C-alpha positions as CSV (number, residue, x, y, z in Angstrom):
1,E,103.8,-34.1,-5.1
2,Q,101.1,-36.8,-5.5
3,V,101.8,-37.0,-9.2
4,W,105.4,-38.1,-8.7
5,A,104.3,-40.9,-6.4
6,R,102.3,-42.4,-9.3
7,I,105.2,-42.4,-11.8
8,P,106.5,-45.9,-10.8
9,S,103.1,-47.4,-11.2
10,L,102.6,-45.7,-14.6
11,V,106.0,-46.8,-15.9
12,F,105.8,-50.4,-14.7
13,G,102.1,-50.7,-15.6
14,T,103.0,-49.6,-19.1
15,L,105.9,-52.0,-19.3
16,A,103.5,-54.8,-18.4
17,T,102.1,-54.6,-21.9
18,P,105.4,-55.5,-23.8
19,A,106.2,-58.0,-21.0
20,T,102.9,-59.7,-21.6
21,W,103.6,-59.8,-25.3
22,L,107.0,-61.3,-24.7
23,L,105.6,-64.0,-22.4
24,G,102.8,-64.7,-24.8
25,L,105.3,-64.9,-27.8
26,R,107.3,-67.6,-25.9
27,T,104.2,-69.6,-24.9
28,V,101.3,-69.3,-27.3
29,G,102.5,-67.6,-30.5
30,Q,102.6,-64.2,-32.1
31,R,98.8,-63.7,-32.7
32,A,97.8,-64.7,-29.2
33,A,100.7,-62.7,-27.7
34,L,99.5,-59.6,-29.5
35,L,95.9,-60.2,-28.3
36,A,97.1,-60.7,-24.7
37,A,99.2,-57.5,-24.9
38,A,96.2,-55.6,-26.2
39,I,94.0,-56.9,-23.4
40,V,96.5,-55.7,-20.8
41,A,96.9,-52.3,-22.6
42,L,93.2,-51.7,-22.8
43,S,92.1,-53.4,-19.5
44,P,90.3,-50.8,-17.4
45,T,91.6,-52.5,-14.2
46,A,95.2,-52.4,-15.4
47,I,94.8,-48.8,-16.5
48,F,93.3,-47.9,-13.1
49,Y,96.1,-49.5,-11.1
50,S,98.7,-48.1,-13.4
51,S,97.5,-44.6,-12.5
52,E,97.4,-45.2,-8.8
53,A,100.3,-44.9,-6.4
54,R,100.0,-48.6,-5.6
55,A,102.1,-51.7,-6.3
56,Y,99.8,-53.6,-8.6
57,G,101.2,-52.3,-11.9
58,T,104.7,-53.1,-10.7
59,L,103.5,-56.5,-9.5
60,L,102.0,-57.3,-12.9
61,F,105.2,-56.3,-14.7
62,L,107.6,-58.0,-12.4
63,S,105.8,-61.3,-12.2
64,T,105.2,-61.4,-16.0
65,A,108.9,-60.5,-16.6
66,A,110.0,-63.2,-14.1
67,L,108.0,-65.9,-15.8
68,A,109.4,-64.8,-19.2
69,A,112.9,-65.0,-17.7
70,L,112.1,-68.4,-16.4
71,L,111.2,-69.6,-19.8
72,S,114.4,-68.1,-21.3
73,A,116.5,-69.8,-18.6
74,L,114.7,-73.1,-19.2
75,D,115.4,-72.9,-23.0
76,R,118.9,-71.5,-23.1
77,G,120.3,-72.0,-19.6
78,G,123.1,-69.8,-18.3
79,R,123.8,-68.3,-14.9
80,W,122.7,-64.8,-16.0
81,R,119.3,-66.0,-17.1
82,W,118.7,-67.9,-13.9
83,A,120.0,-64.9,-11.9
84,A,117.5,-62.7,-13.8
85,F,114.7,-65.0,-13.0
86,A,115.6,-65.1,-9.3
87,A,116.1,-61.3,-9.1
88,L,112.8,-60.5,-10.8
89,S,111.0,-63.1,-8.7
90,A,112.4,-61.6,-5.5
91,A,111.5,-58.1,-6.6
92,A,108.0,-59.2,-7.5
93,L,107.6,-60.8,-4.0
94,Y,108.9,-57.6,-2.3
95,T,106.4,-55.6,-4.4
96,H,103.4,-57.6,-3.2
97,Y,103.0,-61.0,-1.5
98,L,100.4,-62.0,-4.1
99,A,103.3,-62.6,-6.5
100,V,103.8,-65.9,-4.8
101,F,100.8,-67.4,-6.8
102,P,102.1,-66.9,-10.4
103,L,105.7,-67.6,-9.3
104,A,104.8,-70.8,-7.5
105,A,102.7,-72.0,-10.5
106,G,105.6,-71.2,-12.8
107,L,108.1,-73.1,-10.7
108,A,105.7,-76.1,-10.3
109,W,105.1,-76.2,-14.0
110,A,108.9,-75.9,-14.8
111,L,109.7,-78.7,-12.3
112,W,107.2,-80.9,-14.1
113,R,108.0,-79.9,-17.6
114,A,111.8,-79.7,-17.5
115,P,113.1,-82.4,-15.2
116,A,116.6,-81.9,-16.8
117,R,116.7,-78.4,-15.3
118,R,115.6,-79.4,-11.9
119,R,118.9,-78.6,-10.3
120,E,118.9,-75.0,-11.7
121,L,115.3,-74.5,-10.7
122,L,115.9,-75.6,-7.1
123,V,119.0,-73.4,-6.9
124,S,117.0,-70.5,-8.2
125,A,114.2,-71.2,-5.8
126,G,116.7,-71.2,-3.0
127,A,118.2,-67.9,-4.2
128,I,114.7,-66.4,-4.2
129,A,114.1,-67.7,-0.7
130,V,117.5,-66.2,0.5
131,L,116.7,-62.9,-1.2
132,C,113.4,-62.8,0.6
133,L,114.7,-63.7,4.1
134,P,114.7,-60.0,5.3
135,W,111.0,-59.9,4.5
136,L,110.1,-63.0,6.4
137,P,109.8,-61.5,9.9
138,R,107.2,-59.0,8.6
139,F,105.3,-61.8,6.9
140,G,104.9,-63.6,10.2
141,S,103.3,-60.6,11.8
142,N,99.5,-60.1,11.7
143,E,99.9,-56.8,9.8
144,L,99.4,-58.6,6.4
145,L,96.3,-60.3,7.7
146,E,94.8,-57.2,9.2
147,L,95.1,-55.4,5.8
148,S,93.1,-58.1,4.0
149,P,89.3,-58.0,4.4
150,E,87.4,-61.2,5.2
151,L,87.1,-63.2,2.0
152,T,83.7,-64.7,1.4
153,A,81.8,-65.7,-1.7
154,E,79.7,-62.6,-1.5
155,S,82.7,-60.3,-1.1
156,A,84.5,-62.0,-4.0
157,L,81.5,-61.6,-6.3
158,R,81.0,-58.0,-5.2
159,F,84.7,-57.1,-5.8
160,S,84.7,-58.9,-9.2
161,G,81.6,-56.9,-10.2
162,R,83.4,-53.7,-9.3
163,L,86.4,-54.7,-11.5
164,L,84.3,-54.8,-14.7
165,P,84.2,-51.1,-15.2
166,G,87.8,-50.8,-14.1
167,H,87.4,-49.3,-10.7
168,P,87.5,-51.5,-7.6
169,Y,85.8,-49.1,-5.3
170,V,82.8,-48.0,-7.4
171,T,80.0,-50.1,-8.6
172,L,79.0,-50.6,-12.3
173,P,76.0,-48.3,-12.1
174,D,78.2,-45.5,-10.8
175,V,80.9,-45.6,-13.5
176,P,80.2,-44.2,-16.0
177,G,76.5,-44.4,-15.0
178,E,73.3,-45.4,-16.7
179,P,74.9,-45.6,-20.3
180,A,77.3,-48.3,-19.0
181,L,74.4,-50.5,-17.9
182,V,72.8,-50.2,-21.3
């Protein structure tokens, strides 16, 4: 039963690799896109979260695909491309509230870089907001804040150190042990 709960994370975490390649191809070229896709495919943290029944693999895929759709809509226009960007963005936001950071950065960059597409960008942002309206009452509750631990410089460094071996809950000396330290 627990295995089936992990399937969406596995599928979307795996799809994050070609989505990263596609986004990289559109932004930095074929070589860098291939390197970025390899980093995502081999990242211990991405592998860990793609094997867990959690939303992070899905978040990685949806936010990357949304940004790739944004670039496609900026380049070629078309209602379907803008609708794809809005739908992927809303899905990313429903997956995890942290999607707001890459999406907001992408929208801000697009507003600055493509002033001729400002109208389409604002309409898409409005569509994303409308699609996320049912989620808004929950965002106002303290539930989200209660789930997040207190963020301090020490906790951020400690968590970052735990991400290096690819497991956020175990320290570097514990996974895989002394050989990893060497």
